[in-house]
C-alpha positions in Angstrom: 0.0 0.0 0.0 2.9 2.4 0.7 4.2 2.0 -2.8 0.8 3.0 -4.3 0.7 6.0 -1.9 4.1 7.1 -3.2 2.9 6.6 -6.8 -0.2 8.7 -6.1 2.0 11.5 -4.7 4.3 11.2 -7.7 1.3 11.5 -10.1 0.2 14.6 -8.3 3.5 16.2 -9.2 3.3 15.4 -12.9 1.4 17.2 -15.7 0.5 14.0 -17.5 -3.2 14.1 -16.6 -3.6 17.8 -16.1 -5.0 18.4 -12.6 -6.9 15.2 -11.8 -8.9 14.7 -8.6 -7.3 12.6 -5.8 -9.7 9.8 -6.6 -8.6 9.8 -10.3 -4.9 9.7 -9.2 -5.7 6.7 -7.0 -7.4 4.9 -9.9 -4.5 5.5 -12.2 -2.0 4.3 -9.5 -4.0 1.1 -9.0 -3.3 0.2 -12.7 0.2 1.5 -12.9 3.3 -0.8 -12.6 6.6 0.4 -11.3 9.8 -0.9 -12.7 13.4 0.0 -12.7 16.1 -0.5 -15.4 19.9 -0.6 -15.2 21.9 2.0 -17.1 22.2 0.9 -20.7 19.3 -1.6 -20.4 16.8 -1.7 -23.4 13.2 -0.9 -22.4 11.8 -1.5 -25.9 13.0 -1.5 -29.4 12.5 1.1 -32.0 9.7 0.3 -34.5 8.0 -2.2 -32.2 4.5 -1.4 -31.0 4.1 -0.1 -27.5 1.3 -1.0 -25.2 2.4 1.3 -22.4 2.9 4.9 -21.5 6.1 5.3 -19.6 6.5 8.0 -16.9 10.0 8.6 -15.7 10.3 8.9 -12.0 14.1 9.0 -11.5 17.1 9.2 -13.8 16.9 9.7 -17.5 15.9 7.7 -20.5 17.7 8.1 -23.8 15.7 7.4 -27.0 18.1 6.0 -29.6 17.8 5.7 -33.4 20.1 3.0 -34.8 21.5 3.9 -38.2 22.2 1.4 -41.0 26.0 2.0 -40.8 26.0 0.9 -37.2 26.0 4.3 -35.6 23.5 5.3 -33.0 21.9 8.8 -32.6 20.2 10.0 -29.4 17.0 11.5 -30.6 15.7 12.6 -27.2 16.5 12.4 -23.5 13.5 11.9 -21.2 13.8 13.5 -17.7 11.9 12.8 -14.5 8.2 13.7 -14.8 8.2 13.3 -18.6 6.6 10.6 -20.6 7.3 8.4 -23.7 5.5 5.5 -25.4 
């Protein structure tokens, strides 16, 4: 229960849902799943369909584009409080 309470408080600090009521934040938190990833770990691959909206709580997420000649471009860096899908 404490983790969900922490998640409700985190959702209150984000702009993802505008200014939802406390009840709405609790409903969203009930469906949310927390996860953590190691530095350099792949969350999902470019071009694959996503069934989630990711909300960064801590750290940063680098969105990468792999080029045909083997190089990698960072297209975006997602910071805490920001989303990607």
